[in-house]
C-alpha positions as CSV (number, residue, x, y, z in Angstrom):
1,M,-64.1,19.0,-63.1
2,K,-63.1,22.6,-62.3
3,E,-59.6,22.9,-60.9
4,Y,-59.1,26.6,-60.3
5,Y,-61.3,28.8,-58.2
6,S,-61.4,32.6,-57.7
7,I,-60.7,34.0,-54.2
8,G,-64.4,34.5,-53.7
9,E,-65.2,30.9,-54.6
10,T,-62.3,29.6,-52.5
11,A,-63.6,31.6,-49.5
12,K,-67.1,30.3,-49.9
13,L,-66.1,26.7,-50.4
14,N,-63.8,26.8,-47.3
15,N,-66.0,28.8,-45.0
16,I,-63.4,31.6,-44.7
17,T,-63.4,35.3,-45.6
18,I,-61.8,36.9,-48.6
19,Q,-60.0,39.3,-46.2
20,T,-58.5,36.3,-44.4
21,L,-57.2,34.7,-47.6
22,R,-55.7,38.0,-48.7
23,Y,-54.0,38.3,-45.3
24,Y,-52.7,34.7,-45.6
25,D,-51.2,35.7,-48.9
26,K,-49.6,38.8,-47.5
27,I,-47.9,37.0,-44.6
28,G,-46.9,34.1,-46.8
29,I,-48.7,31.1,-45.2
30,F,-51.2,30.4,-48.0
31,K,-50.7,31.9,-51.5
32,P,-52.9,31.5,-54.6
33,S,-51.8,29.1,-57.3
34,Y,-51.5,32.0,-59.7
35,I,-52.4,35.6,-60.1
36,N,-53.7,37.1,-63.3
37,L,-51.2,39.8,-64.0
38,Q,-53.6,41.8,-66.1
39,N,-56.4,42.2,-63.6
40,G,-54.7,41.0,-60.3
41,Y,-57.3,38.3,-59.7
42,R,-56.2,35.5,-57.5
43,F,-56.9,31.8,-58.3
44,Y,-56.5,28.7,-56.1
45,H,-56.1,25.2,-57.3
46,I,-58.5,22.7,-55.7
47,K,-55.6,20.6,-54.3
48,Q,-54.5,23.6,-52.2
49,F,-57.7,23.4,-50.1
50,F,-56.1,20.4,-48.2
51,Y,-53.3,22.7,-47.0
52,L,-55.8,25.4,-46.0
53,D,-57.5,22.8,-43.8
54,I,-54.2,22.2,-42.1
55,I,-53.9,25.9,-41.3
56,K,-57.6,26.0,-40.1
57,Y,-57.1,23.1,-37.6
58,L,-53.9,24.6,-36.3
59,K,-55.8,27.9,-35.8
60,Y,-58.7,25.9,-34.2
61,I,-56.3,24.7,-31.5
62,R,-55.2,28.3,-31.0
63,T,-51.8,28.2,-32.7
64,P,-50.6,31.8,-33.5
65,L,-50.2,32.6,-37.1
66,D,-46.5,33.4,-36.8
67,E,-46.0,29.8,-35.5
68,I,-48.2,28.3,-38.2
69,K,-45.9,29.9,-40.8
70,D,-43.0,27.7,-39.4
71,I,-45.1,24.6,-38.6
72,I,-46.4,24.1,-42.1
73,T,-42.8,23.6,-43.3
74,W,-42.2,20.8,-40.8
75,N,-42.1,17.1,-41.4
76,P,-44.6,14.6,-39.9
77,E,-42.3,13.8,-36.9
78,Q,-42.0,17.5,-36.0
79,M,-45.7,18.0,-36.4
80,L,-46.5,15.0,-34.1
81,S,-44.2,16.4,-31.4
82,F,-45.9,19.8,-31.7
83,L,-49.4,18.4,-31.4
84,S,-48.3,16.4,-28.4
85,E,-47.2,19.5,-26.7
86,Q,-50.4,21.3,-27.6
87,E,-52.4,18.4,-26.2
88,T,-50.7,19.0,-22.8
89,V,-51.4,22.7,-23.0
90,I,-55.1,22.1,-23.8
91,E,-55.4,19.5,-21.0
92,N,-54.0,22.0,-18.5
93,E,-56.4,24.7,-19.8
94,R,-59.3,22.2,-19.5
95,E,-58.4,21.4,-15.9
96,Q,-58.2,25.1,-15.1
97,L,-61.7,25.7,-16.7
98,E,-63.1,22.8,-14.7
99,R,-61.6,24.3,-11.5
100,S,-63.1,27.7,-12.5
101,K,-66.5,26.1,-13.0
102,R,-66.4,24.4,-9.6
103,L,-65.4,27.6,-7.9
104,L,-68.2,29.4,-9.7
105,D,-70.7,26.8,-8.5
106,R,-69.4,26.9,-5.0
107,R,-69.6,30.7,-4.9
108,K,-73.2,30.7,-6.2
109,S,-74.1,28.2,-3.5
110,Q,-72.5,30.3,-0.9
111,L,-74.3,33.4,-2.1
112,K,-77.6,31.5,-1.9
113,E,-76.7,30.4,1.6
114,Q,-75.8,34.0,2.5
115,L,-79.2,35.2,1.3
116,D,-80.9,32.6,3.4
117,I,-78.8,33.6,6.5
118,W,-79.7,37.2,5.8
119,T,-83.4,36.3,5.9
120,K,-82.9,34.5,9.2
121,K,-81.0,37.5,10.6
122,Q,-84.0,39.7,10.1
123,E,-85.9,37.6,12.6
124,N,-83.2,38.4,15.2
125,T,-83.7,35.0,16.9
126,V,-82.1,31.6,17.2
127,Y,-83.0,29.2,14.5
128,T,-82.1,25.8,13.2
129,R,-81.1,24.7,9.7
130,T,-80.0,21.4,8.2
131,M,-76.6,21.6,6.6
132,P,-74.9,19.2,4.1
133,K,-71.4,18.0,4.7
134,Q,-68.9,20.6,3.8
135,F,-65.3,20.0,2.8
136,I,-62.8,22.4,4.1
137,V,-59.1,23.2,4.2
138,R,-58.1,24.5,7.7
139,V,-55.0,25.9,9.4
140,E,-54.4,25.3,13.1
141,T,-54.4,28.5,15.3
142,A,-53.3,27.6,18.8
143,T,-53.5,31.1,20.3
144,T,-55.6,33.1,18.0
145,D,-58.6,35.3,18.9
146,S,-61.2,35.5,16.2
147,F,-61.1,39.3,15.9
148,N,-57.5,40.4,15.5
149,Q,-55.2,37.8,14.1
150,A,-57.4,35.9,11.6
151,E,-56.3,37.7,8.5
152,F,-52.8,36.4,8.7
153,Y,-54.0,32.8,8.7
154,F,-56.5,33.4,5.9
155,R,-53.5,34.8,3.8
156,K,-51.7,31.5,4.5
157,L,-54.7,29.5,3.3
158,A,-55.0,31.8,0.2
159,Q,-51.3,31.4,-0.6
160,M,-51.4,27.7,-0.3
161,L,-54.4,27.3,-2.5
162,E,-53.1,29.7,-5.2
163,E,-49.8,27.8,-5.3
164,R,-51.8,24.7,-6.2
165,G,-53.9,26.4,-9.0
166,D,-57.0,27.2,-6.9
167,V,-58.2,30.4,-5.3
168,I,-59.7,31.2,-1.9
169,D,-63.3,32.3,-1.9
170,N,-65.2,34.7,0.4
171,Y,-66.2,32.0,2.9
172,Y,-64.3,32.7,6.1
173,G,-64.7,30.2,8.9
174,Y,-63.6,29.8,12.5
175,I,-63.9,26.9,14.9
176,Y,-63.8,27.3,18.7
177,H,-65.1,25.6,21.9
178,L,-68.7,26.1,23.1
179,D,-68.2,27.5,26.6
180,P,-69.9,30.0,28.9
181,Y,-67.7,33.0,27.9
182,T,-68.1,36.2,29.9
183,D,-65.7,38.3,27.8
184,Q,-65.1,38.0,24.0
185,D,-61.3,38.1,24.7
186,E,-61.7,34.7,26.2
187,I,-62.7,33.2,22.8
188,S,-59.8,31.5,21.1
189,C,-60.1,29.8,17.8
190,N,-58.8,26.3,17.3
191,C,-58.6,26.7,13.6
192,I,-59.5,28.9,10.6
193,F,-60.9,27.4,7.5
194,T,-62.4,28.0,4.0
195,T,-64.5,25.6,2.0
196,I,-63.3,23.7,-1.0
197,N,-65.0,21.4,-3.5
198,K,-64.9,17.7,-2.6
199,E,-63.5,17.0,-6.1
200,E,-60.4,19.1,-5.5
201,K,-57.1,17.2,-5.2
202,I,-54.9,19.3,-2.9
203,D,-51.4,18.2,-2.0
204,L,-50.8,19.8,1.4
205,I,-47.2,20.1,2.6
206,E,-47.6,22.5,5.6
207,D,-47.9,20.6,8.9
208,E,-50.5,22.9,10.3
209,V,-52.7,22.9,7.2
210,C,-55.0,20.0,6.6
211,L,-58.1,18.8,4.8
212,D,-61.1,18.2,6.9
213,S,-64.9,18.4,6.8
214,I,-67.8,20.0,8.7
215,P,-70.4,17.3,9.5
216,A,-73.8,17.2,7.9
217,G,-76.7,17.6,10.3
218,E,-79.0,20.0,12.1
219,Y,-77.4,23.1,13.5
220,V,-78.6,25.6,16.0
221,C,-77.8,29.0,14.6
222,I,-77.8,32.8,15.1
223,S,-76.8,35.4,12.6
224,F,-76.0,39.1,12.8
225,D,-74.0,42.0,11.4
226,W,-70.5,41.4,12.8
227,S,-68.9,43.9,15.1
228,T,-66.8,43.6,18.2
229,N,-69.5,45.5,20.2
230,N,-72.3,43.1,19.6
231,Y,-70.6,39.8,19.1
232,L,-70.6,38.5,22.7
233,S,-74.3,39.3,23.2
234,Y,-75.3,37.2,20.2
235,Y,-73.0,34.4,21.3
236,K,-74.6,34.4,24.8
237,K,-78.1,34.4,23.2
238,L,-77.1,31.2,21.3
239,Y,-75.4,29.6,24.2
240,N,-78.3,30.3,26.6
241,Y,-80.8,28.8,24.1
242,I,-78.7,25.6,23.9
243,T,-78.4,25.2,27.6
244,T,-82.0,26.2,28.4
245,N,-83.3,23.7,26.0
246,H,-80.8,21.0,27.1
247,I,-79.6,20.5,23.5
248,Q,-76.7,18.0,23.2
249,T,-73.9,19.2,20.9
250,N,-70.5,18.3,19.7
251,G,-69.1,21.2,21.7
252,K,-67.9,23.2,18.8
253,V,-68.9,26.6,17.4
254,Y,-68.6,27.1,13.7
255,Q,-68.5,30.7,12.8
256,V,-68.8,31.8,9.2
257,S,-68.4,35.4,8.0
258,L,-69.5,36.5,4.6
259,P,-68.9,39.9,3.0
260,I,-71.8,42.2,2.3
261,N,-69.7,44.7,0.4
262,F,-67.3,43.5,-2.3
263,S,-65.3,46.7,-2.7
264,S,-62.5,48.0,-0.5
265,L,-63.9,51.5,-1.2
266,K,-67.0,50.8,0.8
267,E,-67.2,50.4,4.6
268,E,-66.3,46.9,5.8
269,Q,-69.4,44.9,6.6
270,F,-69.8,41.2,7.2
271,L,-72.8,38.9,7.8
272,T,-71.8,36.4,10.6
273,E,-73.5,33.2,11.5
274,L,-72.7,31.1,14.6
275,K,-73.8,27.5,14.4
276,V,-73.5,24.5,16.7
277,L,-74.2,20.9,15.6
278,K,-77.0,19.1,17.5
279,T,-76.2,15.6,18.5
280,N,-79.5,14.5,20.0
């Protein structure tokens, strides 16, 4: 059986490039068994391939080459300790990727909902739509109006989520009482919220921040381009529809504002939906 292989044969047998083998030789982590001094040809012994496999699996778990140079000199006990540490790193990265995937799925779902709301807005009328249960994290706002002070509380939610490895999305929500308001300054939010995935495990330490949910069911809704000038007129339109049609509700208004522009260089523009849960 052949024992020595040229650099080209070694590269082919081990699914690696010739350039990589030359670089490994240069930095001293995998050298040929001998070099023909007359022509400079490199030759590797077949028993060396085992050690090349070690380097390859260390690279596969994303170990930097400068670390590999030290690791391959370690004993089995040291190697086991290193692999245990790498397992923890990979597990943390896996959890982060799963969170990212859940956030991506949630954001896609919200954008689809936003497009549906946009279509309803074009009709300029009250409509109903059935909503699934939504899981939220909310912060209590005892004396907050929904137009001037909300950003402070959203920053509080964002900071709390980011400290726990998550990130706030673009789903901005408010909850307040359904009442016959005559001036928008009378509207005071009970809480401000953003949605989360039900799979998220969030350890909340702030007293005023808590996990909650928005019930599934049929909602009476109206949507519009948000502005302080037209807000009350749309609210009254929704309120009058509910009272005129004797619709029983849970007495809460759920307001959701979704950005239409995604750059601060553009004019601020939000699509807003007001929705009230029907209970009859």
